[in-house]
Each structure stands twice: as structure tokens, then as C-alpha cells.
KOLFI-985449 format. One record per residue: residue in three letters; x, y, z of N, C-alpha, C, O in turn. Coordinates in steps of 0.001 Angstrom, whole numbers, plus 500000, padded with zeros to 6 digits. Example, Ala and Ser with C-alpha at 12.3 -4.5 7.8 and 13.67 -1.06 7.14 Angstrom:
ALA513190494310507800512300495500507800513200496700507800514236496681508465
SER512850497750507080513670498940507140512900500030507870513409501138508039
This chain:
MET891315422279159685891834423572159383892945424230160339893994424747159954
ALA892401424075161962893421424895162310894967424172162592895991424773162919
ALA894791422572162342896057421939162705896830422073161472898058421995161478
PHE895962422324160139897031422571159383897614424046158952898005424208157796
LEU897656424945159753897744426308159249898889426553160461899773427406160384
LEU898661425465161801899690425502162810901020424656162531902178424616162947
ALA900098423910161464901868422501160791902272424071160018903354424386160513
ALA901995424762159383902277425782158147903180426937158924904302427246158522
TYR902770427330159688903485428328160805905254428052160954905915427054161243
ASP905610429480160597907043428848161431907662430238161776907084431284161479
GLU908688430206162323909586431626162537910686431122162878911117430166163524
ASP911198432361162041913048431848162387913665433268161603912952434051160975
VAL915097433402161785915524434735161666916772434897160717917735434156160520
VAL916589435534160447917014436370158177918127437607158911917924438454159780
ASN918714437435158528919692439249158905919074439708160018918351440703160071
ASP919469438698161255919236438944162434917906439705163274917703440154164402
GLU917243439570162144915702439896162750914830438453162458915154437572161661
PRO913699438476163289913069437275163435912325437471162266912259438635161871
ARG911607436392161459910732436503160811909424435556160756909683434385161035
THR908189435800160478907043435103160985906762434524159480907079435344158619
VAL906316433476159048906418432385157755905089431660157829904929430910158791
LEU904182431776156999903461431350156987903484429739155199903017429714154060
ARG904264428836156017904942427921154581903782427110154006903958425911154225
LEU902656427371153344901809426950152985901877426116151431901479427101150810
HIS902017425366150646901981424944149346901456425808148906900402426317149287
PRO902474426254147566901401426658146719899850426821146055899198427846145857
ARG899637425908145886898101425643145934897682425978146957896553426444146802
MET897998425991147956897035426128149213896901427376149559896005427631150364
ALA897499428151149198898329429550149570897282430815149195896747430773148088
PRO897065431625149845895543432916149588896372433382148046895784432873147091
TYR897742434332147577898272434306146567898949433463146179899043432990147312
GLN899678432645145460900705432645144650901733433280144070902748432653143766
ILE901645434210143910902264435281143147902106437293144049901086437982144070
ALA903345437621144572902822439066144619903999439670143606905158439306143408
VAL903145440823143013904265441692142318904008443151143312903171443740143995
LEU905485443207142778905473444424144120906817445631142931907939445467142451
PRO906102446400142946907158447430142342907753448972143478907271449898144130
LEU909346448265143024909998448735143926910257449954144622910918450249145617
SER909064450997143263909040452248143985907289452484143394906585451658142813
LYS906967453840143777905838454192143134905938455077142348904937455791142282
LYS907107455448141426907360456405140721906452455852139483906219454655139318
ASP905935456979138569905281456780137314905908455622136676905335454607136279
THR907341455938136621907885454717135435908149453725135420908616453128134450
LEU907853453153136808907848451577137132905924451137136788905436450265136069
MET905369452032137538903974451437137328903397450548136621902959449456136982
PRO903398451238135149902529451258133937903791449131134269903355448174134909
LEU904952449185133678905202447492133991904758447370134813903546447579134773
ALA905247447027135914904537446289137241902729446276136950902290445748137971
LYS901863446523136287900745446647136381900260445883135548899127445418135671
GLN901253445559134294901562444770133040901355443459133205900436442754132787
ILE902640443098134093902856441756134691902100441544135481901680440442135127
HIS901272441963136874900285442147137237899045441175136624898438440160136966
SER899059442205135419897959441213134700898390440009133888897605439064133966
LEU899348439845133204900209438668132058899808437475133510899020436568133245
LEU900336437550134844900419436742135716899102435948136428898872434743136531
GLY898326437150136884897020437403137504895719436507136450894610436120136820
ALA896503436355134762895690435526134257895466433808134806894548432992134876
ARG896463433863135022897015432140135443896748431915136752896213430908137216
TYR897192433022137432897663432475138510896585433368139559895650433900138962
MET896642433596141216895791434384142285897612435163142310898688434655142624
CYS897228436653141793898522437304142282897585438635143315896429439048143406
ASP898863438901143909898467440412145023899731441178144199900774440654143807
PHE899153443076144016900051443873143864899937444372145090898918444204145760
ASP901092445113145555901683446060146715902155446486146544903175445799146486
GLU902525448000146178903276449293146345903482450010147696904353450875147791
THR902625449637148848902906450473150022903955450007150916904032448787151062
GLN904869450834151613906174450737152301907702450168151224907983450051150031
ALA908383449937152654909523449970151976909397448177151841908690447476152565
ILE910321447672150670910267446506149875910551445476150719909903444447150526
GLY911541445479151819912049444566152612910489444459153830910400443538154643
ARG909767445205153747908334445055154808906913444004154199906128443222154734
ARG907165444569152667906068443769151510906768442301151665905895441459151877
TYR907960441792151628907952441030151280907968440336152424907424439234152353
ARG908712440831154105908097440225155265905914439869155233905393438847155681
ARG905372440711154773904290441452154717903503439108154350902728438312154881
GLN904270439160153390903980438303152361904306437041152628903536436090152492
ASP905429436978153009905599436292153953905029435511155201905405434368155462
GLU904144436163155920903409436165156805901921435536156223901266434644156763
ILE901687436049155338900205435527154454900674433665153751899734432881153615
GLY901968433238153423901843432638152705902418432582151406902751431661150661
THR902430433174151375902493434119149495903522432831148467904544433136149080
PRO903776432274147967904862431757147876906451432269147324907599431918147596
TYR905814433331146365907000433947145483906558435525145380905377435872145419
CYS907396436220145277907174437781144799908165437811143697909163437107143543
VAL907655438839142903908314439488141481908508440728141902907620441359142474
THR910082441362141581909987442453142465910533443369140852911645443172140364
VAL909434444405140194909854444702139509910824446213139590910314446786140553
ASP911824447018139120913096447624139681913452448002138656913357447457137556
PHE914082449390139065914344450341137686914957449986136554914721450588135506
ASP916186448531136649916745447776135820916046447028134944916600446666133906
SER914396446588135283913458445908134851913241447123133351912798446739132269
LEU913517448073133539912616449020132451914238448990130898914233449415129743
GLU915172448388131604916210448934130649916732447112129986917234446789128909
ASP916304446228131256917105444395130716915422444073130420915277443638129278
LYS914380444166131037913082443680130379913183442350131341912461441354131284
SER914304442610132263914059441082133546912856441597134464912067442501134185
VAL912901440658135858912656441281136885913121440011138358913781438976138267
THR912691440420139171913772439619140346912377438915140516911243439267140192
ILE912828437886141091911724436376141190912279436179142716913509436185142744
ARG911635436000144038912078436232145293911378435002145989910156435116145899
GLU911894433505146862911074432332147199911013432770148325911842433626148635
ARG910478432534148857909925432836150502910401431938151361911065432519152219
ASP910367430812151519910972430053152269912714430512152043913284431063152984
SER913321430289150995914803430721150941915450431987151121916592432328151429
THR914191432692150790914884434230150679915303434610149052915146435678148462
ASN915926433260148536916786433740147691916016433948146616914928433484146276
GLN917039435021145948916440435668144493917061435506143310918139434923143418
HIS916625435954141750917250435590140848916051436289139460914820436288139425
ARG916895436724138641916389437539137697915910436414136227916436435340135937
VAL914759437124135508913684436147134892913778437812133844913618438991134159
ALA914232436868132070913063437927131411912459437819131353912189436645131097
ILE911073438955131500909911439106131502908910438049130568907875437454130869
ASP909701438103129314909010437270128404909364435790128907909191434847128134
SER909645435673129641909697434045130325909444433694131503909733432643132076
LEU908680434939132007908026434862133157906741433918133316906549433537134471
LEU905916433519132441904808432781132706905397431495132905904935430748133768
SER906303431182132244906788429638131927907344429515133256906770428741134022
GLU908352430139133659909034429897134470908385429583135860908955428936136738
PHE906791430257135986905982430118137186905575428840136603905804427850137298
GLN904979428650135393904599427164135253906195426260135706905935425135136133
THR906933426413135690907954424893135527907828425209137379907486424246138065
ILE908112426538138074908185426254139541907076425628139984907049424666140752
LEU906217426152139520904753425822140433904193424411140187903625423654140974
GLY904464424276139046903875422982138115902910422774138061902395421684138310
PHE902191424084137605900666424373137033900259425453136607899101425560136203
């Protein structure tokens, strides 16, 4: 087990800052997805909780509303969570969220209605 974790452990630099990443396969990660509301404001929380419930019915999901979004991304990278779903103020208007991928840190918007099928395609389960 120790060898497996050591092989998954990585450090790199993003935006001139060091980053620790646990590059676990999604099936091995403690969480496949983390739902992160951009703010603790009452306007975002109901939608974020709804998305967490939707995804949590199929995948192991974390919900994190503490600290700044960058710190939350880093924390999820450190524990091996392969994907983060960010619920922002635009989500209320356009009914879409941002998916951030751990290894590349690339982000893209996805309609909330398509979120489950998107993850079925991405994760393969």
C-alpha cells in the first residue's frame, strides 16, 4: 500500500506556486468529486447542496465551503480528488457549473442537467 501511495504522490508548480498532488485513479480516490460553492452566501448554498445530493447518489462526493476557492482546490488535489465542481453566481443564471480536473487543472462549464452523464463519460462508471 505504501508503494502505491508513493507512486501516486507528486509535486509540481502551478502559477509559480508549488502544488502537492495525489494522482490516484478515480476508483481508488477517497472522493471522486468535490462540490465547492464559490461563496457561503445563502443564494449559492441550496443549488450546491442539490448538486452534491445528485452526484452523491452515484459517486463518493465531498462538500467544502471553507476558505478561498484556490485553497479548496489545493486541498482536494492533496487528497487525490480527481474532479471539483464549482457552483458560482453564474450557475444561478445559466444553470451550469465549472468542472476542474485535478491533474491538468483545466476547467470547463457543463449544464447541470448534463452533469451526471458528463461524469459517467469522464469517469467511465
